[in-house]
SETOR-411359 format. One line per 10 residues: number of its first residue (from 0); their letters; for each residue y, x, z of C-alpha. Coordinates in Angstrom, 3 decimals. Example, Ala and Ser with C-alpha at 12.3 -4.5 7.8 and 13.67 -1.06 7.14 Angstrom:
0) as) -4.500,12.300,7.800 | -1.060,13.670,7.140
This chain:
0) mayltryvwa) 92.901,121.209,75.287 | 90.307,120.038,77.699 | 91.431,119.077,81.253 | 88.074,118.641,82.897 | 85.741,121.638,82.984 | 82.335,120.436,82.442 | 78.986,121.405,84.360 | 75.571,119.956,84.182 | 74.707,119.113,87.796 | 70.805,119.599,87.310
10) elspeerisl) 71.362,123.215,85.977 | 73.483,124.354,88.866 | 71.939,126.352,91.808 | 72.799,125.148,95.350 | 75.097,128.079,95.748 | 76.936,127.244,92.565 | 77.295,123.582,93.537 | 78.949,124.641,96.949 | 81.238,126.984,95.037 | 82.278,124.492,92.309
20) marpsdssna) 83.096,121.928,95.012 | 85.541,124.097,96.880 | 89.010,122.695,97.002 | 92.051,124.532,95.388 | 93.772,124.788,98.785 | 90.721,126.824,100.207 | 92.100,129.947,98.444 | 95.689,129.544,99.449 | 97.422,131.509,102.332 | 98.270,128.274,104.118
30) fevagrilse) 96.645,129.409,107.421 | 98.221,132.807,107.417 | 101.736,131.332,106.753 | 101.252,128.352,109.208 | 100.047,130.614,111.807 | 103.142,132.823,111.565 | 105.412,130.012,111.774 | 103.720,128.401,114.814 | 103.948,131.840,116.598 | 107.540,132.164,115.956
40) vreegeaavr) 108.380,128.622,116.919 | 106.311,129.064,120.112 | 108.170,132.230,120.969 | 111.644,131.424,119.764 | 111.823,127.826,120.074 | 114.666,125.964,118.468 | 116.058,129.145,116.728 | 112.881,129.500,114.661 | 112.795,125.840,113.758 | 116.352,125.967,112.505
50) ryakeldgya) 115.868,129.126,110.582 | 112.883,127.669,108.574 | 114.601,124.303,108.173 | 117.552,126.080,106.619 | 115.259,128.387,104.390 | 112.677,125.876,103.220 | 114.512,122.564,103.451 | 118.208,123.551,102.965 | 118.882,121.124,105.738 | 119.358,121.716,109.449
60) padfrvpase) 121.663,119.246,111.001 | 122.974,119.572,114.703 | 120.583,117.005,115.657 | 117.324,116.343,113.575 | 116.949,112.911,115.008 | 118.237,110.086,112.713 | 120.493,107.720,114.596 | 119.023,104.330,115.042 | 122.043,102.809,113.438 | 121.262,104.722,110.176
70) lmaaanalnp) 117.728,103.359,110.118 | 118.898,99.806,110.350 | 121.713,100.461,107.638 | 118.919,101.824,105.335 | 116.765,98.764,105.994 | 119.605,96.431,105.229 | 120.395,98.527,102.030 | 116.832,98.108,100.579 | 116.406,96.038,97.452 | 115.109,92.589,98.659
80) kdtdailaaa) 112.096,93.055,96.333 | 111.349,96.290,97.911 | 111.702,94.755,101.410 | 109.319,92.072,100.474 | 106.756,94.445,99.057 | 106.964,96.684,102.112 | 106.541,93.684,104.581 | 103.644,92.121,102.479 | 101.771,95.440,102.556 | 102.542,95.876,106.244
90) davrryhaqq) 101.035,92.451,106.882 | 97.799,93.467,105.163 | 97.583,96.518,107.025 | 98.312,94.853,110.274 | 95.699,92.283,109.772 | 92.988,94.737,108.793 | 93.784,97.091,111.802 | 93.988,94.160,114.310 | 90.200,94.022,114.325 | 89.914,97.616,115.543
100) gyksysletw) 90.490,99.233,118.988 | 88.223,100.369,121.909 | 87.289,97.639,124.261 | 87.492,97.837,128.050 | 84.194,96.785,130.029 | 82.476,97.252,133.289 | 78.883,96.792,134.407 | 76.802,97.386,137.385 | 74.616,100.341,136.536 | 73.013,100.554,140.043
110) pggvaerrvt) 72.882,97.966,142.804 | 76.137,98.472,144.514 | 77.507,100.770,141.794 | 79.843,99.685,139.064 | 80.859,101.752,136.108 | 83.995,100.725,134.105 | 85.584,102.063,130.823 | 89.267,101.796,130.807 | 91.318,101.999,127.695 | 94.815,103.379,127.438
120) plevaglyvp) 97.240,104.234,124.607 | 98.547,107.574,123.810 | 101.827,108.254,125.523 | 103.479,110.138,122.573 | 102.139,109.929,118.985 | 103.716,112.101,116.279 | 103.635,110.609,112.734 | 103.976,113.022,109.779 | 105.260,111.046,106.714 | 105.546,113.324,103.578
130) agtaplvstl) 108.716,112.711,101.625 | 109.787,116.178,99.993 | 108.847,115.367,96.382 | 107.731,111.587,96.738 | 108.778,109.358,99.621 | 105.374,108.050,101.072 | 106.449,104.847,102.515 | 102.877,103.572,102.509 | 101.971,106.509,104.880 | 104.558,105.276,107.274
140) lmlaipaqia) 102.936,101.922,107.331 | 99.278,103.277,107.508 | 100.406,105.462,110.630 | 102.906,103.363,112.544 | 101.104,100.083,112.382 | 97.857,101.232,114.072 | 99.994,103.035,116.795 | 102.001,99.852,117.457 | 98.744,97.800,117.811 | 97.289,100.371,120.137
150) gvsriavltp) 100.415,100.138,122.207 | 101.568,103.642,122.090 | 104.581,104.310,124.405 | 106.591,106.476,122.207 | 106.132,106.794,118.427 | 107.996,109.888,116.794 | 108.242,109.964,113.094 | 108.626,113.375,111.439 | 109.709,113.229,107.700 | 110.880,116.149,105.702
160) pmngamkgkg) 114.452,115.906,103.876 | 114.291,115.375,100.214 | 113.527,118.269,97.844 | 114.326,118.964,94.185 | 117.658,117.940,92.998 | 118.437,116.063,96.322 | 117.568,119.118,98.428 | 119.930,119.559,101.379 | 120.737,115.792,101.276 | 118.694,114.631,104.131
170) pdrtilgaag) 115.784,112.349,104.585 | 114.787,109.835,102.104 | 116.643,106.427,102.640 | 113.541,104.447,101.593 | 111.545,106.058,104.532 | 114.411,105.493,106.924 | 114.679,101.789,105.665 | 110.895,101.178,106.132 | 111.136,102.585,109.589 | 113.854,100.118,110.502
180) llgldevyal) 111.831,97.226,109.107 | 108.888,98.257,111.220 | 111.041,98.406,114.354 | 110.771,102.190,114.655 | 113.737,103.954,116.291 | 112.793,107.453,116.644 | 112.801,109.435,113.270 | 113.369,113.082,112.783 | 114.492,114.728,109.510 | 112.130,117.665,109.653
190) ggahgiaalg) 109.012,118.695,107.832 | 106.592,121.364,106.882 | 104.706,123.555,109.284 | 107.876,124.320,111.176 | 108.236,120.547,111.942 | 104.693,120.255,113.034 | 105.362,123.186,115.379 | 108.475,121.544,116.762 | 106.569,118.377,117.328 | 103.619,120.055,118.758
200) fgvaglprad) 105.566,122.169,121.372 | 108.357,119.887,121.875 | 111.386,121.947,120.832 | 114.542,121.388,118.762 | 115.110,118.031,120.444 | 111.679,116.691,119.557 | 109.137,115.195,122.075 | 106.017,117.051,122.602 | 103.500,114.922,120.940 | 99.982,114.226,122.534
210) rifgpgnayv) 98.523,113.911,119.021 | 99.928,114.288,115.591 | 98.964,112.118,112.700 | 99.524,112.231,108.941 | 98.611,113.927,105.724 | 100.617,116.734,104.233 | 100.362,119.714,101.999 | 98.061,122.702,102.726 | 100.641,124.264,105.124 | 101.022,121.198,107.094
220) aaakallaqt) 97.327,120.628,107.301 | 96.855,124.179,108.439 | 99.598,123.991,110.980 | 98.019,120.864,112.459 | 94.552,122.437,112.637 | 95.956,125.675,114.241 | 98.067,123.715,116.679 | 95.071,121.808,117.884 | 93.244,125.114,118.703 | 96.366,126.312,120.790
230) pggaatdlpa) 96.230,125.964,124.517 | 98.644,123.099,125.390 | 99.093,122.248,121.685 | 99.015,118.610,120.320 | 95.631,117.323,119.215 | 95.277,116.309,115.523 | 93.955,113.178,113.903 | 91.693,114.631,111.110 | 91.837,117.211,108.377 | 94.074,115.698,105.849
240) gpseviiiad) 95.461,118.151,103.180 | 95.992,117.803,99.504 | 94.785,114.584,98.051 | 91.567,114.120,96.127 | 89.289,111.706,94.347 | 86.003,111.813,93.019 | 84.808,109.153,90.434 | 81.319,108.080,89.415 | 81.545,106.433,85.958 | 78.855,105.418,83.613
250) dgadpdfval) 79.117,104.912,79.904 | 80.185,101.231,80.401 | 83.310,102.174,82.287 | 86.733,101.833,80.950 | 87.848,105.313,79.926 | 91.511,104.532,80.428 | 90.840,103.005,83.953 | 89.157,106.280,84.824 | 91.823,108.457,83.450 | 94.527,106.612,85.174
260) dllaqaehdr) 92.559,106.883,88.552 | 92.322,110.534,88.049 | 95.937,110.945,87.305 | 96.845,108.779,90.268 | 95.610,111.510,92.553 | 96.508,114.554,90.347 | 100.228,113.441,90.375 | 100.288,113.790,94.252 | 100.206,117.643,94.449 | 99.587,120.725,92.354
270) laqvvliafs) 96.761,121.485,94.880 | 95.253,117.914,94.567 | 91.893,117.756,93.030 | 90.174,115.270,90.881 | 86.451,115.160,90.024 | 84.391,112.941,87.554 | 80.689,112.459,87.649 | 79.547,111.173,84.192 | 76.376,110.467,82.452 | 77.325,111.675,78.968
280) qrfvdcvera) 79.398,114.167,77.115 | 80.682,111.344,74.880 | 82.067,109.417,77.849 | 83.805,112.572,79.126 | 85.398,113.011,75.653 | 86.811,109.487,75.983 | 88.262,110.232,79.289 | 89.816,113.453,78.068 | 91.611,111.466,75.304 | 92.861,108.897,77.740
290) lkarlealpr) 94.073,111.656,80.110 | 95.968,113.334,77.229 | 97.600,110.184,76.203 | 98.624,108.954,79.650 | 99.731,112.405,80.956 | 102.478,112.792,78.454 | 104.278,109.720,79.669 | 104.102,110.495,83.302 | 107.406,111.526,85.138 | 105.359,113.863,87.329
300) rdiaaaalga) 103.221,115.323,84.476 | 103.829,118.928,85.370 | 102.539,118.341,88.839 | 99.507,116.312,87.417 | 98.690,118.981,84.788 | 98.641,121.627,87.387 | 96.156,119.822,89.457 | 93.929,118.946,86.508 | 93.659,122.751,86.169 | 91.231,122.656,89.020
310) skaflvrdea) 89.468,119.648,88.257 | 85.961,119.349,87.025 | 83.395,116.946,85.378 | 79.767,116.927,86.479 | 77.291,115.639,84.101 | 74.283,113.959,85.804 | 71.001,112.531,84.578 | 70.770,109.471,86.645 | 72.135,107.670,89.691 | 70.160,109.697,92.098
320) davaaanaya) 71.908,112.774,90.748 | 75.211,111.107,90.977 | 74.709,110.114,94.497 | 73.689,113.550,95.357 | 76.823,114.987,93.867 | 79.119,112.539,95.557 | 77.583,113.187,98.959 | 77.833,116.847,98.513 | 81.586,116.637,97.635 | 82.274,114.260,100.514
330) gehliiqtad) 85.532,113.184,98.922 | 88.589,111.569,100.511 | 88.389,108.879,97.816 | 85.321,107.757,95.976 | 85.568,105.360,93.089 | 82.445,103.865,91.610 | 82.662,102.349,88.111 | 79.077,101.616,87.031 | 76.873,98.688,86.151 | 75.700,98.282,89.757
340) peaicaqirh) 78.293,99.879,91.994 | 76.960,98.235,95.037 | 73.609,99.988,94.703 | 75.354,103.306,94.621 | 77.599,102.525,97.405 | 74.686,101.781,99.633 | 73.516,105.331,99.246 | 76.876,107.039,99.976 | 76.853,108.849,103.238 | 80.016,110.944,103.056
350) agsifigpwt) 83.363,109.415,101.787 | 86.637,108.688,103.378 | 87.286,105.383,101.441 | 85.186,103.860,98.768 | 86.458,101.644,95.888 | 84.014,99.387,94.083 | 84.095,98.334,90.445 | 86.728,98.507,87.615 | 89.268,96.216,89.263 | 89.452,98.243,92.516
360) peaagdyaag) 91.855,101.172,91.841 | 92.333,103.687,94.554 | 96.053,102.883,94.195 | 95.373,99.493,95.695 | 94.078,101.223,98.850 | 96.963,103.587,98.974 | 99.481,100.720,99.362 | 98.453,97.291,100.354 | 94.737,96.500,100.425 | 94.693,96.879,104.290
370) pnhalptaga) 92.330,99.873,105.118 | 93.953,103.008,106.098 | 94.831,105.570,103.427 | 95.241,108.511,105.879 | 91.730,109.990,105.128 | 89.684,113.194,105.642 | 89.951,115.810,102.834 | 88.194,119.039,101.844 | 84.807,117.778,102.820 | 85.757,116.578,106.130
380) arayggvsve) 84.365,113.108,105.414 | 81.010,114.532,106.669 | 82.354,114.258,110.278 | 85.553,112.090,110.104 | 86.553,108.652,109.148 | 90.211,107.490,108.378 | 92.884,106.908,110.724 | 92.196,103.939,113.055 | 93.671,102.170,115.997 | 91.123,103.975,118.258
390) mfqktasvlr) 92.751,107.298,117.362 | 95.813,106.236,119.194 | 93.811,105.256,122.323 | 92.047,107.108,125.027 | 89.244,106.062,127.303 | 88.577,106.873,131.038 | 85.542,106.003,133.049 | 86.135,104.467,136.409 | 83.213,104.457,139.056 | 83.009,102.338,142.203
400) fdargaaaia) 80.059,102.836,144.606 | 79.541,101.341,148.000 | 77.211,102.637,150.542 | 74.345,100.648,149.139 | 75.106,101.958,145.588 | 75.128,105.543,146.999 | 71.773,105.076,148.627 | 70.267,103.558,145.466 | 71.429,106.337,143.027 | 70.916,109.279,145.501
410) pvverlaale) 67.282,109.996,144.864 | 67.793,110.396,141.142 | 70.954,112.529,141.533 | 69.320,114.807,144.293 | 66.206,115.428,142.081 | 68.316,116.330,139.000 | 70.727,118.533,141.027 | 67.732,120.492,142.475 | 66.253,120.743,138.890 | 69.377,122.578,137.742
420) gldahrlama) 69.715,124.563,140.886 | 73.156,123.240,141.912 | 72.697,122.599,145.624 | 76.305,121.506,146.423 | 75.723,118.619,144.016 | 72.479,117.619,145.724 | 74.127,117.837,149.206 | 77.172,115.749,148.065 | 74.705,112.911,147.450 | 72.215,113.608,150.035
430) vrrekaeegr) 74.589,113.443,152.922 | 75.933,110.171,151.649 | 72.504,108.852,151.287 | 71.673,109.787,154.906 | 74.800,108.352,156.499 | 74.140,105.130,154.309 | 70.712,104.873,155.652 | 71.789,105.393,159.229 | 73.911,102.295,158.756 | 70.786,100.400,157.873
440) i) 72.057,98.871,154.649
């Protein structure tokens, strides 16, 4: 059985390339379902949230908020080695993000006129941390630490209750423990599109978030996107749906490394997508054999196998074609395992995060390398970068002009206002100029 459907890049038309690079989630009914859920939550409030929590999660406690005492108890119950790993990863993430953030400044743009940029943090940030089938502790670190550095007033963490055999048992204890270690005290056991709606509208005991962050399945991503378009709804960070990776590997790459990097994304979600760009059929054959051998031993092999069903291998003639294919895909993660990966990296314009060389697996970036792993998916890397401290901040401009400044800027403003035919604008400046000149400044 071949896991990677093969295509020769040079033989594909532009239309075929676009079609083949569509993500599996593009054909889902996520937007239809999420739209219905948002509408019901907006109209019915808590009743709709509870109905979906019971139906989809099997868990709808009297209060969705997890007591702070439970967070600390979970933190204390962590295996000491797990605690050390979480804190070590948090330290790397914190040091990397500490270099970020908007800067305040002011300057005199006209004699007597000062323009200032003021930076303030969000008041309420909502953090979505997936945990239904896999508790993504790393996502909590990636979202909470930039929010803390930015100085967000209120950080509300939303994490779904456990699924599978543990369905109905409440939130994952590791997520709760990590929240306790990070000093977070506001965690809600709620997930899915209904959780996003509750956080976006401020119902069912949740605060109304100014902006919601975090990756999720297709329904979560759709709910975030729709909410951002709703008047009064919460803004979103970036399009972040099912995970994806694209790997450029030449014949000198280690097929086992490549196969494991593909599987590391495939095991996330049945709608995840993995793509290989290779230079020979022989190398793809080697990767196929490694995939088969490694897949059988994975606990989440059924999920990974389902994701591989939508995966592809593009055969290219040279590095120029490889770069063109990678830029066209605009992947969440791009791994480059070639003889000269830096040369290829320099030509990449569209990628959420790039991993250079055989010793830099995407898994390192997922957990502890430092850069954020909450990244744009589904081609959104053409316009977005990953989550950063700046996303938790806002800027406002502040202007201070005295009479001298008003007189100095007035001729330009008056002329431009007249050019646009906005006479009240012109007069607002002209009258001030006249009065300033009467004062003989």
